N, C-alpha and C positions, 0 to 999 in steps of 0.2 A: 537470386541474391538474398531476397527477403527471408526465404526459408533457411538458407545457410546461416544468415545472421541470427535469426530466431533460434536456430538449433544451438548455436554457440551460447547464446544468452540463457537458453533453457538449461543447458548443461551446467552452467555456473549457478543459475538459480536453484537447480535441483540439489547441487552440493550444499548450498546455503540452507535450503529448506530442510533437507534431511538432517543436517547437523543441528539446526535450530529445533526441529521437532524432537530429536532424540534427547537433547540436553534439557529442553523445557519439560520433558516427561519425568526428569529426575527431580524428586522432591527433597526439600530441606537441604539444598546444596549451599554451602557457605565457605568463605575463605576465613578460617579461624585463626586465632592467635596460636593455638597449639600446633597447627600445620606450619606456620611460619617458624616457630621454635624448632620443630623437628627438622625443617629444611636447613636451618643454621647449624644444628648439631651434626646433620649428615654431611654438610659441606666441610665442617671442621674435621670430621673423622676421615674424610676422603672416601666415603663408601659409595659415592655416586657422583657422576659428572655434574658440574655446576649448572650449565645451561639446561640440561635435560631435567634435572630435579626441580629447578625453579619453575620451569614451564609446567610441569605436570603436577606439582604439589601446591604451588601458591597461586596459580592462575586457574580460574574457571572460565567456562564459556562466557564471553563478555556480556551477553544479554542477561545473564543470571546474577550479575553483581547486584547486591542490595535487593535481592529477590523479594524478601518479606515486605520491605518498604514500598517497592514497586507495586506489589499486589494490593497493598493497602491504599494505593492511589498517589504515590510520589515518584514519578519517573525521573525527577531531578536527582534523586538519590543515586539512581543507577547511572545517569549521565555524568554526574560529578565524579563518581568512582571510575568511569570509563576514562575521563580526561586525566585523572590522577595516575592511573596505571598505564596510560598510553605508551610510554617508553618500553615497558616490559612486554606489552602485547605486540608491539611492532618488532621486537627482537625474537618473539616466540616462533619456533618452527611450526607449532600447532595452530596458533591463532593469528599470525601476522596477516594472512590473506583475508580472513573473514572480519577482523577487527574494524577496518574502515567502513565496511558495509553496515555493521551493527551501529557504529557511531553515527553514520549518516541516517539510518532508520530513526534513531532517537531524536536527532535534530529535526527530522521531518515531522515526527510526532509532536515535538515541542514547539512547532511553529517558527523555526529559524528560517528567515527569508532565503530562498534559492538553494536551500540545502539539498533538495532533490536534484536540481540541475548540476550542482557540484558532484553529487554522487554519480551522475551519468558520465563523468569524466574519469572515473576509476578505470583501471586497465581492463577489467572484464567487460565494460560497457562502451568504452570509448571507440569511436570509429578508427579503423586501422589506417585508412588512407584518406587524405583531405578530400572533401567533396567539392564539386563544381556545380554551380547553379544550373538547374535544368528546367525548362518550361513545362508547365502542366500540359498534358496531351491535348490536342485539338478537340473541340466540341464539349469539353468538360467545363462546367460552370459551378461556382461555389454556391452551396445552399446551407441553410441552418441545419446543423447535425440532428437536432431533436426532431425537426419536421421530417427529415429523410428517414430516420429510424422509425418514427410513427407510421409512415407510409409503408415501409418495407416489413416491419414487424407484423403488420396485419396479414401478410401473405404466408406466415409460417406459425409454428407453435413453439419455436425454440430460438432464442436469441442468446448468443455467446459473445461476451466482450472480453478481450484481452487487455488487462490494465498493465501499467508500469508501476511496480511496487515502490519505486523511489520517487514517483511524481504524484503528490496529492492532487495536483491540478487535473489529472486524468480521472479522478473520482468525483469531480465537481458536477458532473451531469447525472450522477446516480439518483439523487432525490427526484429531479424532474422526470427522469426516465422511468422510475418506478411508478410514478403517478400516471404517465402516459400508458405504460404497459398494463396497469391495473384496469384502465378503462377499456382495454382490448381483451380482457379476460385472463391475463396472466396472474397466477396465484402462487407461484413458487419462486423463491429466490435461493439459488444455490451459489455458494462462494467457496473457492479453494481455501481461503484463510479460515473459514469457520471450523471451530471444534464442535464436538458432539454436544457441548453445553447449550448451544443455541437451539437444539431440538427438544430440550427437556421442557416439560409443562410449566415449570416454575421460572423459566427464563424471563426476565423483566427488562433488562437493559444490558448493553455491552459493558464488559469489564475486562480485567487483564487475564481472564481465563477463557474468553470468548473466541480468541483468534489473534495471531500475532499482528497482522496488519490492521485489525480493528483498533489498535492503539492510536491510529491516526484519527483524530476527532472528526474529520470529514467523512471517513468511511463509517465510523460509529454512528454519526448523525443519520446517514442514509439507512442504516439498519434499524434505527428507531422509527424512521418513517415507514419502512417496510412492515415492521411489527405492528405499528399502530394502524396501518391500513388493513392488516389481516393476512399478509403474505405468510406462507409456511416457509420457515427457514430450513435449508437443507445443507448439512455438512457432507462432504464427499471425498476429501483427501484421505490418504492412507499413510500410516507409519510403517507398514510392512515393507520388508525388503524382498524384492523378487530374485529369481535365479540370476546367477552371475552372467553378465553379458546381455541381459534382457532389458534394453533401454526403454522399452515401452510398457513395462510392468506397471509403473505408477499411473501412467495415463489410461491404460486399459482398465485398471481397478477404479480409477476416478469415474470413468464413463459408466462402468457397470453399477457403481454405487448411485450415480444420478438416476439411471434408468430404474433401478430397484426401488428408489425412494420417491419417485415421482410417477413416471409413465406406467410402471407396472401396477401401481396402486390406483392410478387415475388415468385411464387410457386417453382421455380427452384433455389432459393437462397442457397448460401453456407455461413454459419454464424460462426464466431469465438466469443465465449462468455468468458469474464473474470469475474469470480464470486469470492466472498469471501468464502474461506474455504469450509465447508460442504455443502454450497448451490450448489456446483458442483456435489454432489452425484446423481447418477441415480437410486438409490434404495430407497424405502420407509423404514423408520426406524421401529424398533419393536414397538415403542410406537405410531405409526401412523403418525408421522411427515413426510410430503412429501416435500423433498428438491426441489428447483427450477428445476434442471436438470431432475429429475424424472418426474415432471409434464410436462416439455417441451417435453420429450421423448414420453409421452403418447399423448399429444395434436397433435404432428406432425407425429407420427409414424416413426420417424427417430431414429435409434440407434446411439447415439453420441459417439465420442471418448472423454472420460473423463480423465483428467489429474489432479493429486493432488500434489501440490508443498510444503505444509507446513511440513509434517511429517519428511521427510528424509533430515534434515538440522541440522546444528550445534547448540549446546546449550552451556551454560556457563560451564557445567560439563558433563562428559560422562554419569553419572548416569541419567541425564535428557533426554538423547537422545534415539531414537528408537533403539531397539536391533539389527535390521537388518542394520541400518545406522552405528552403532558402528562397526559391523563386516566388512561391505563393505569398510569403510574408513580405518580401521586398517589394512586391507589386500591389500591396494593399488588399489581397484577396482573402485574408483570414482576420476578420474583425470580431469573430465569435467562434465557438466550436463549429467546425465546418466539415462537410463531406462534399466532394466534387462529384457531380452527376452529369452523365451524358444522356440527355433526354431523347436524342434521336435513336440511340441504340438501347436505351433503358438499362444502362450500366452504371455502376458506381466505381469510383476510382479506388481500386484495391490492389491485391497481388494474386498470385496463384494460390495463396494460402488463406486469404481473408477476403470477404466481400468488399469491405470498405475501410479505408484509413480515416481516422478522425484527426483533423488538423487543429492544433491548439494555438490560440493567439499568443504572441510574445507577452512576457510578464513585465509589469512595472511594479516597483515597490514604493509605497508611500506610508509614512509613519510606521515603518517596520513590518508592513503587511503586504502580501501579494494581491494585486488588483482583481484577479479572477474570483476572489472570495466575495466581492461585491458584484462584479459584472455577470458572473455565471452562477455562483451559488446563492446570490441574493442576500448575503449577510449585511447587517447594518454596522458601520464603524462606530464603536462605542468607547468613550473615555473611561479609563480605569478610575474608580472612585479614589479620591485622594488618600483615604486612610489605608488603602492597600499598598500605596507606594512608600510608606514610611520604612525606615531601616536602611541598611547598607549591605553590600555583597550580593552575590548571585541568588536570586529567588525566583519562584514560579507563581504567577497569578493564574488561577484556574477558575473557570465558570462552569457550574453544574446545573442541570435541570433541577428545578425545585422538586423535592421529594426523593431524589436519587442520592445515594451515599457517595462518600469520597472515593470509594473503591470502584465506582463507575467511571467509564471514560468521559472526561469533560467535554462540553460542547466546544470549548476553545481554551487555549492556554498559551501564555507568552512569558518569556524571560524578562526580568527587570534587574537592574544593578543599582541604580540610585533613584532618589525621589524625583529627579529632574528628567527622567527618561520620557521621551515622547514616543509612545507606542500605544496602539489601540487594540481592544478586543473586537472580534468579529462575531456578532451574535444574531440569531434569527429571532423572530417574535416569540415572546414567552416570558416566563418568570424563572429567575436564576438565583442561586446562591454562590457567592464568590469567596475565595480565600487566597492568602499569600502564604507560601510554605517555603522553607529552606531545605537544604540537602539533608539535614538531620531530622526532617519531618516536624520541625517547630513551626506552628501556625502563628504568624504575627498579627494577622487581622482577618476579619470576616466582613462581608457586606451582602446586600441584596439588590437586585435590579429587576425591573420589568421593562421589556422592550416591546413596543407597539408596532 
């Protein structure tokens, strides 16, 4: 069942990724006034069907709205345009399916509480039949996920983690995991979302050119940790299109790229790979699909430690959750990121596709922020300086590492609407510069903070 579910999700994710990669490669794409004028003239003359023309001429891929402002560091510009044009996108035959995912992505990047959990109720991800609570198998006991990974990673030279793109919580272990793996000799971090920009000698910090999911400040912060520690960052995804009907082309190319950029150059390399969802499976599917990790396992002869983050996590309703997750959380077995271990048989609770599921604690929201940012990520709840709250309307408060530009991915960012909003920033120790910006990229205030 897990592979079948993962296969479905991967097919959807592949569609999203391929479209996203293709359109993000197009430069200087804009919705111009001239285009809107041409559309009205064409409609008036009857030279083209109304719906088709509007969709193809006035709408661009939703993630490209206000592209220039976004790349200069203002994701609010894109998000506001998304909301403004939502009725048109939802009527579009081209973009109606992908629009809700892109909107969800931006809400996740912008720190909207539970945005990712709501995204997991979209039709592509929602469980098709209600679940029934099922006990954890006998002899399996909950253990701290990091301690289990530390123990198991020492037995191999390849760790592959399948993340859930819509759940920033599933990235909350990256910083700690990178430190643990470094002590064990791991020196390469490969991620599906990386662009080739991260491998250039002049790469200094994550920005809007570094990778789509690095727009999540949690992911970007982990990449800063990796770079500062000395990890070699490896991009491995491909924009190439394989032969028609070859569902494994992308995964096969990914695995070949990882091998060529790590193990072929450094035969004793230890590599940590962050993949999307089912690409982390080390088993071939029944229909012949060969996920990236399965190909990499065959090419290198290394049996990887494969970890799967998406399944055992919270959903909007209990009926949408995995039966094991419902049981484990209902019985107080998941108070921290957890892996269940059968010590007698030296087995981890996983599936036929992955060595271990990571179970994530249920989320509580306080002062507009999710509690895992403190409990797992170790962030400090921080009051927004009063001067940044002045003004009215939807604005974005951003916190940047001192010395990094506004085009870098911030360490944290939150929406505010009025000076009376009760919402906190979540910051690690360090020195930061802050600003408040509106959808038109007007900066209303700046400030500085030091967190000890």
